[in-house]
C-alpha positions as CSV (number, residue, x, y, z in Angstrom):
1,M,-48.0,9.9,-22.3
2,N,-48.0,12.2,-25.2
3,A,-48.6,16.1,-25.3
4,I,-52.1,17.0,-26.5
5,R,-51.9,19.9,-29.1
6,M,-53.8,22.8,-27.9
7,R,-56.6,24.5,-29.9
8,L,-56.2,28.0,-28.8
9,L,-59.4,30.0,-29.2
10,V,-59.3,33.6,-28.1
11,F,-62.7,35.2,-27.0
12,V,-63.0,38.8,-26.2
13,F,-65.7,39.8,-23.7
14,L,-66.7,42.9,-21.8
15,F,-67.4,43.4,-18.1
16,L,-71.2,43.6,-17.5
17,S,-71.0,46.8,-15.7
18,P,-70.8,49.8,-18.1
19,S,-68.0,51.4,-15.9
20,M,-65.7,48.6,-16.7
21,S,-66.0,48.4,-20.6
22,N,-62.3,47.5,-21.3
23,A,-62.0,44.3,-23.4
24,Q,-61.2,41.2,-21.7
25,V,-59.2,38.3,-23.3
26,W,-59.7,34.8,-22.0
27,Q,-57.6,32.1,-23.9
28,V,-59.7,28.8,-23.9
29,Q,-57.2,25.9,-23.7
30,D,-59.1,22.9,-25.0
31,F,-57.2,19.6,-24.3
32,G,-60.0,17.3,-25.6
33,V,-61.4,15.7,-22.5
34,T,-64.6,16.4,-20.5
35,D,-63.6,15.6,-17.1
36,T,-64.7,18.0,-14.3
37,L,-61.5,19.8,-13.2
38,M,-61.4,20.3,-9.5
39,N,-58.2,22.1,-8.8
40,V,-55.4,24.1,-10.5
41,K,-52.2,25.4,-9.1
42,A,-49.4,27.3,-11.0
43,V,-45.8,26.8,-10.0
44,N,-44.7,29.7,-12.3
45,S,-45.7,31.4,-15.5
46,A,-44.8,28.1,-17.6
47,V,-45.6,25.3,-15.2
48,V,-49.2,24.8,-14.3
49,W,-50.9,21.6,-12.9
50,A,-54.7,20.6,-12.6
51,C,-56.6,17.6,-11.6
52,G,-60.4,16.3,-11.6
53,S,-62.7,13.4,-11.8
54,G,-61.8,10.1,-13.4
55,G,-58.1,10.1,-12.2
56,S,-57.4,13.1,-14.5
57,V,-54.0,15.1,-13.8
58,L,-52.9,17.7,-16.3
59,R,-49.7,19.4,-16.7
60,T,-48.2,22.1,-19.0
61,V,-44.8,23.3,-19.0
62,D,-45.2,26.1,-21.7
63,G,-47.9,28.2,-20.0
64,G,-50.7,26.2,-21.6
65,A,-49.6,26.0,-25.3
66,H,-49.5,22.2,-24.8
67,W,-50.9,20.0,-21.9
68,E,-50.2,16.6,-20.9
69,N,-52.7,14.1,-19.4
70,C,-50.8,12.4,-16.5
71,F,-53.6,10.1,-15.8
72,I,-53.3,8.2,-12.4
73,P,-54.8,4.6,-13.3
74,L,-56.9,4.1,-10.2
75,K,-60.3,2.9,-11.1
76,G,-63.4,4.7,-9.6
77,F,-61.1,7.5,-8.0
78,D,-61.5,11.4,-8.3
79,N,-58.6,13.8,-7.7
80,V,-59.7,16.7,-5.7
81,C,-56.5,18.6,-4.6
82,I,-53.2,19.0,-6.4
83,E,-49.9,20.5,-4.9
84,P,-47.1,20.9,-7.3
85,R,-43.5,22.1,-6.4
86,S,-41.9,22.0,-9.8
87,S,-42.4,20.6,-13.5
88,S,-41.5,17.2,-12.1
89,T,-42.7,17.0,-8.5
90,A,-46.5,17.1,-7.4
91,W,-48.9,15.4,-4.8
92,V,-52.5,14.6,-5.5
93,V,-55.4,13.9,-3.2
94,S,-57.5,11.1,-4.4
95,I,-60.9,10.0,-3.0
96,D,-63.2,7.1,-4.0
97,A,-65.8,8.6,-6.2
98,A,-68.7,6.5,-5.2
99,T,-68.2,6.7,-1.4
100,G,-66.3,9.8,-0.9
101,T,-63.9,7.9,1.4
102,D,-60.5,6.2,1.3
103,F,-58.4,9.1,1.3
104,R,-55.1,8.6,-0.6
105,I,-52.2,10.8,-1.6
106,F,-50.0,10.1,-4.7
107,K,-46.7,11.7,-5.5
108,T,-44.7,12.1,-8.8
109,T,-41.2,13.0,-9.1
110,N,-41.0,12.6,-12.9
111,G,-43.7,15.0,-14.4
112,G,-46.6,12.6,-13.9
113,R,-45.2,9.4,-16.0
114,M,-45.3,7.5,-12.8
115,W,-47.2,7.9,-9.5
116,R,-46.5,6.3,-6.0
117,E,-49.1,6.1,-3.3
118,V,-47.6,7.8,-0.1
119,F,-50.7,8.0,2.1
120,R,-53.8,6.1,2.7
121,R,-56.7,6.6,5.4
122,E,-59.6,4.6,4.8
123,H,-63.2,5.5,5.9
124,T,-62.5,9.2,5.8
125,F,-63.0,12.0,3.2
126,G,-59.6,13.6,2.0
127,D,-59.7,17.1,1.5
128,A,-56.4,18.6,0.6
129,V,-52.7,18.4,0.8
130,R,-50.3,21.5,0.8
131,F,-46.4,21.8,1.3
132,F,-44.4,24.5,2.9
133,D,-41.3,23.4,1.0
134,S,-40.1,20.1,-0.7
135,K,-40.1,18.4,2.7
136,H,-42.7,19.8,5.0
137,G,-46.3,19.4,4.3
138,I,-49.9,19.0,5.8
139,A,-52.6,16.7,4.7
140,L,-56.2,17.4,5.7
141,G,-59.2,15.0,5.8
142,D,-62.6,15.1,7.5
143,P,-63.1,14.0,11.0
144,F,-64.7,10.7,12.1
145,P,-68.0,11.0,13.8
146,G,-67.6,12.4,17.2
147,D,-63.7,13.0,16.6
148,Y,-61.4,15.8,15.7
149,F,-60.2,16.5,12.1
150,N,-57.7,14.2,10.4
151,V,-54.5,16.5,10.2
152,Y,-51.3,15.0,9.2
153,T,-47.9,16.4,8.7
154,T,-44.9,15.2,6.9
155,S,-41.1,16.2,7.2
156,D,-39.7,14.0,4.5
157,G,-41.5,14.9,1.4
158,G,-44.6,12.5,2.1
159,S,-42.8,9.3,2.7
160,S,-44.1,9.2,6.2
161,W,-47.1,11.0,7.9
162,H,-48.0,11.7,11.5
163,R,-51.3,12.8,12.9
164,A,-51.7,16.0,14.9
165,G,-52.6,14.9,18.5
166,R,-56.0,15.2,19.9
167,K,-54.7,17.7,22.7
168,Y,-53.4,20.0,19.9
169,L,-56.4,20.2,17.8
170,P,-59.8,21.7,18.8
171,P,-62.5,19.0,18.3
172,A,-65.0,19.1,15.3
173,D,-68.6,20.1,16.1
174,S,-70.1,16.6,16.0
175,A,-73.6,18.0,16.7
176,E,-73.4,20.1,13.6
177,S,-71.5,17.3,11.6
178,E,-68.7,19.7,10.8
179,F,-66.3,18.8,8.0
180,G,-63.6,20.2,5.7
181,V,-63.8,21.2,2.0
182,T,-61.6,20.0,-0.8
183,A,-58.5,22.3,-1.4
184,C,-59.5,24.5,1.3
185,L,-56.1,24.7,3.1
186,D,-53.6,27.5,2.7
187,L,-50.2,28.0,3.9
188,H,-48.1,31.4,4.4
189,G,-44.6,31.1,6.1
190,K,-45.0,28.7,9.0
191,N,-48.7,29.2,9.2
192,A,-51.6,27.0,8.0
193,W,-55.4,27.6,7.8
194,F,-58.3,25.7,6.9
195,A,-62.0,26.4,7.0
196,T,-64.9,24.0,8.0
197,A,-68.5,23.5,6.8
198,S,-71.8,21.8,7.5
199,Q,-75.0,21.0,5.6
200,K,-77.1,21.7,8.8
201,P,-79.3,24.8,8.8
202,G,-78.0,27.5,11.1
203,F,-74.3,26.3,11.0
204,H,-71.7,29.0,10.6
205,P,-68.2,27.9,9.5
206,R,-65.0,28.2,11.7
207,V,-61.3,28.6,10.4
208,Y,-58.6,26.6,12.0
209,H,-55.1,28.2,12.4
210,S,-51.6,26.8,13.1
211,T,-48.4,28.9,13.5
212,D,-45.9,26.0,13.7
213,M,-46.5,24.0,10.4
214,G,-49.5,22.0,11.6
215,R,-48.3,20.6,15.0
216,M,-50.7,22.8,17.1
217,W,-54.0,24.4,16.1
218,T,-56.6,26.8,17.3
219,S,-60.0,27.7,15.9
220,S,-61.9,30.9,15.3
221,A,-65.4,31.3,16.8
222,P,-68.2,30.5,14.2
223,I,-68.5,33.4,11.6
224,P,-72.0,34.9,11.8
225,G,-73.1,36.0,8.5
226,L,-71.4,33.2,6.4
227,S,-73.5,30.1,5.4
228,G,-72.7,26.6,6.4
229,I,-70.2,25.8,3.7
230,A,-66.9,27.8,3.7
231,V,-65.5,26.6,0.4
232,S,-62.2,28.6,0.0
233,L,-59.8,30.8,1.8
234,D,-56.6,32.6,0.9
235,F,-54.0,34.5,2.8
236,K,-51.8,37.2,1.3
237,D,-49.6,37.3,4.4
238,A,-49.6,36.0,8.0
239,K,-52.4,38.4,9.0
240,H,-54.6,39.3,6.0
241,G,-56.7,36.6,4.8
242,V,-60.2,36.0,3.3
243,V,-62.7,33.2,3.1
244,V,-65.9,32.7,0.9
245,D,-69.1,30.7,1.5
246,N,-70.7,29.0,-1.5
247,L,-74.2,30.5,-1.3
248,G,-75.5,33.9,-0.7
249,G,-72.6,35.7,-2.3
250,R,-70.8,36.4,1.0
251,W,-67.0,36.5,1.9
252,A,-65.1,37.4,5.2
253,E,-61.9,39.1,5.9
254,T,-59.5,39.0,8.6
255,M,-56.6,41.2,9.5
256,D,-55.4,39.3,12.6
257,G,-54.5,35.9,11.2
258,G,-58.0,34.5,11.6
259,K,-59.0,35.3,15.1
260,K,-61.7,37.9,13.9
261,W,-63.5,38.1,10.8
262,T,-65.7,40.9,9.0
263,V,-68.3,39.7,6.8
264,H,-68.9,41.4,3.4
265,D,-71.4,41.0,0.6
266,T,-70.4,40.8,-2.9
267,G,-74.0,42.3,-3.9
268,D,-75.3,39.2,-5.7
269,S,-76.7,35.8,-4.6
270,L,-74.3,33.6,-6.3
271,W,-72.8,30.2,-6.2
272,L,-69.1,30.6,-5.2
273,R,-66.3,28.2,-5.1
274,D,-62.8,29.7,-5.0
275,I,-61.2,33.0,-3.8
276,K,-57.7,34.4,-4.4
277,F,-55.7,37.4,-4.0
278,V,-54.0,38.9,-7.1
279,P,-50.2,38.4,-6.2
280,G,-48.6,41.6,-4.9
281,S,-51.9,43.4,-4.3
282,K,-55.0,43.4,-2.1
283,S,-57.2,43.0,-5.3
284,M,-59.2,39.7,-5.4
285,I,-60.9,37.2,-7.7
286,I,-63.7,35.1,-6.9
287,A,-64.9,32.2,-9.2
288,G,-68.1,30.0,-9.4
289,G,-71.1,29.7,-11.4
290,E,-74.4,27.8,-12.0
291,V,-74.1,24.0,-13.4
292,D,-74.0,25.3,-16.9
293,S,-72.5,28.9,-16.6
294,G,-69.5,29.9,-14.9
295,Y,-68.5,33.5,-13.8
296,V,-65.6,35.4,-12.1
297,L,-65.8,38.3,-9.8
298,R,-63.0,40.9,-9.5
299,L,-62.5,43.3,-6.8
300,V,-60.0,46.0,-7.1
301,H,-58.3,47.2,-3.9
302,G,-59.8,50.5,-2.9
303,S,-63.3,49.7,-4.5
304,N,-66.2,48.3,-2.7
305,T,-67.8,47.0,-5.8
306,W,-67.4,43.5,-7.3
307,K,-67.4,43.3,-11.1
308,I,-68.8,40.3,-12.9
309,V,-66.7,39.1,-15.8
310,T,-68.4,37.1,-18.4
311,L,-66.9,33.9,-19.8
312,P,-67.3,32.2,-23.1
313,A,-70.6,30.9,-23.9
314,G,-71.0,27.3,-22.7
315,T,-68.4,27.7,-19.9
316,E,-69.6,25.5,-17.1
317,R,-69.2,26.3,-13.2
318,I,-65.6,27.5,-12.2
319,R,-64.3,25.5,-9.5
320,S,-60.7,26.8,-9.0
321,V,-58.3,29.7,-9.6
322,T,-54.5,30.0,-9.7
323,F,-52.1,33.0,-10.3
324,A,-48.5,32.9,-11.5
325,S,-48.4,36.6,-11.5
326,P,-50.8,39.6,-11.6
327,T,-51.1,39.0,-15.3
328,G,-50.8,35.1,-15.3
329,C,-54.1,33.7,-14.2
330,W,-55.9,30.2,-15.0
331,I,-59.4,29.0,-14.0
332,V,-60.8,25.6,-14.4
333,G,-64.1,23.9,-13.9
334,G,-66.9,21.4,-15.1
335,G,-66.7,20.1,-18.6
336,G,-62.9,20.2,-18.6
337,E,-62.7,24.0,-19.2
338,I,-59.2,25.6,-18.7
339,L,-59.0,29.4,-19.4
340,K,-56.0,31.5,-19.3
341,W,-56.2,35.2,-18.7
342,T,-54.3,37.3,-21.2
343,G,-55.7,40.7,-20.7
344,G,-53.0,42.5,-18.5
345,S,-52.8,42.9,-14.9
346,L,-55.6,42.0,-12.7
347,A,-54.1,43.8,-9.7
348,G,-56.0,47.2,-10.2
349,G,-56.8,49.9,-12.6
350,K,-57.8,49.5,-16.3
351,L,-56.9,46.4,-18.1
352,N,-55.1,46.0,-21.5
353,G,-53.5,49.3,-21.0
354,K,-56.9,51.0,-21.6
């Protein structure tokens, strides 16, 4: 497994809004493959992991100057969620690319040189894996028809997994064919949340919440105003969280841990995929795009207006966002794009010191 020398191309773009005309700098980190990247997560400003179609797993330990392809040699599988704890340890959710089932989790402890299967659940779609610490984690999979969500917990780093009991988990809405979404699982303290989805007209997503590291769960009421697929959520603390749907440009906010939600509109009918708080602030970033055109939206705390940030020409739909700090942000998407933000703090105010 050799490091792939990066070709770093710096593009300077402007906000589409005349009121936000400060130069924005994105660094395009081209690692030479075209796999669709589905999830990215930073450990710190140097260590970032990403995963995607065709078994691809990428890792950098120098902030993106070099990337390694830590490929999982499992034919016909896509990697849809990655959960790193360090430069050496990470877990990846893999699913059968043809059927969307055969939920597996792989773990590495040597920086991706070797992977060990630590979980398998056949006949269900695998959505996400997240860890509270090096030992305690949660895995999420879609429910079987007429059943409840496949939620599993581990207390030994993933060597063994235990399914949450039926009496501790509200049932999925089988009449609406309710399901989960890849990488749509967030943790904070001992809290965990995931959002639901359905392709049936008129469905409104719910948010499930656990306060004891995944043992017992409650669910919110359906959130009117959001469309059928809640694709991403993020919590900045145990109370303040946000969730976004994938069509219509709408997002919702909670201030009580997920019991009640207030729906907002970005002002554009956009395809959205991921939402993140900027660390240490109430400002937010949303990413998404059309098939052949990605975009990023930025909402500064105290403002009611989302600003669209243009990306390099040819950038495909953005699927995932991660932060190492208010100044350290990466986005990934279709076509294998990895873009690193180098334009100053995204937390608020003017960028690049201007």
